N, C-alpha and C positions, 0 to 999 in steps of 0.2 A: 680385376680392374685396379688401377693405381690411383691413389689419392694425390692430388696436386696441392702442395703446401705453398703458401706465399713465401717468396725469398726475401730475406732481409740482409742488409750489409752487416759486417762485423761491428761497425761503429754503432748502428742502431741496436744490435743485440747487447753490446756492452752498456750503452746508455740505459736501456730498459732494465738490465741487471742492477746498475748502480741506483736507479730511481727506486727500486723495490728492495734494495739491500738494507738489512738492519744496521749495517756499518756506514751508512751514508754520512752521518754526522762526523765520524772519525776520518773518513775520506776527505770530506770538505775541509776539515781542520788541517789535515796534512797538506792539502793543496794550497791553502791560505799561508801556512808557514813556509812552504817552499817558494811561493810567489814573493812573500816578504823578503826572504833571503836574496832573491834575484833582483828586486827593484830597489832595495834600500842599500845605501853604502855600508861598508863593513863597520864603521863607527857606530851607526845606528843599530845594526844587528848585534854587535857586542854588548850594547846597553839595553837590549830588549830582553826582559826577564820572562814575561808571560804574554801569550797571544791566544786569544780565543774569540769565537764568533757566536753571536746570539741575536736572533731576530733581524738578520741582515745588517747588524752593527758589529764592527770589529773593535774589540777591546784590547789595547796594547799597554802593557806595564813597562815603563821606561825608568831605569834606575837613576838617570841624570835629570835633575830638575831643569837646567837651562836647555837641554836637548828636547825635553818634553814640551817646554814652552815654544821652542822654535817649530817643532812639528805641529803644534796646535795652530800656530799662525799660518802654516802652510798645509793645513788640513785638506783643502780642495785640490792641491797639487798631488797629494798622496792618493786621494780617491781617484783622480784622473789616471795616475800610474796603474792603480789596481784595475780600473775599467779597461785600460789598454792591454794589460797582461792577462786578465781573465774576463773577457767580454760576456761569457755565459753566466757569470755570477753577478747579480745586481747588488752591489754593496752600497748601502744608503749613507752610512755615517761611520766615522772612526773616532773612538773615544780613547784619549791617552790618559792613563792612570799613573 
């Protein structure tokens, strides 16, 4: 007699693997860095020194003080860009260092 196993799509299997993977934090960081490169202008990316995420907060080290100030003023716009680019990841806040 044959055992019938429930079928899952490849997307579901990959999602399950990523949720249980010990590399989840590194994968999320890589996705965040990639998204930052896509949504931000080259000028901002060139002056971005460090980028990491912790407790749904994105910490960004910017080497230019005027640029950092401008990004802080437009914090809500940057969050909206992230939500549009990565709707599956709930980013709560961006802190510019």
